[in-house]
C-alpha angles and dihedrals in degrees: 000000000000091000091050091053092048090049092053094050092051091050090051090047093050088048089051090046091050090050091049090047090051091049090050092049091050090049092049089048092052092046091051095045099035093104093049092047092048093051092047090050090051093049090048091047092050092048093050090046093049090050092050093048090048093051092047092049092047091050094049091047094050092048090051090049090051091053091048090050091048090052092049090048091050092050089048091050091050092049091046092051092048090053132221119323108247132163092267099054104032 
């Protein structure tokens, strides 16, 4: 019974050691690749930012164009209602 108990504790110890080893390997991986990961994150952030700014600019521009077109349409309606400028009504 004493041998079984000793066997279990060594299995648990090796499992804990394996987990610790895995954590160390992960930490080493992140340390080695931190610069790559940071640069990828920056590139992704810049791309997303550029997309958002582009969409915002496009939306603002298209709304301005709609307003300009509405103004032109309103002027055209007013001129149409007034009628053509001839010698008699100018």
